[in-house]
C-alpha positions, 0 to 999 in steps of 0.5 A: 926239520931239525934246524937249531931254530926249529928245535928251539921252537919245539923245546918251548912247545914241549915245555908248555904242554903236559902231553908232549912225550919225546923229541928226536935229536939228530947228530948235527946240522951241518952248516945250519948249526951256525945260524944261532949263537947259542943253540939249545943244549942236549944234556944226557939225552934231554933238551935244556929249556933256555931261559932267554926271551922268545924261543930262547935263541939268538939268530945270527943274521950274517950266518943266514946270509952266507947260506946258499940260496934255496933250490927246490929238489925234484921229488919222485915220491908220492904226492897228493892231488894238490902236489903235497908230499904224502907218506 
């Protein structure tokens, strides 16, 4: 949620359907900000839909390789019968 890749996908969805109302924008992505070479721009509170092919970004595979390996977090909140997180 909130990674440059996720944001790019949601920008394309928002541009493609008539009833998409708003998209949240976070202040930064930490180390994940570098996994794309040209992230979707936020200008005056609006995401600019890129005109590149695909979802409008280029993924930097080397930057992804430099990310630490995934380690699951221990979650103590509410879970459904199948173990999924519920609100």
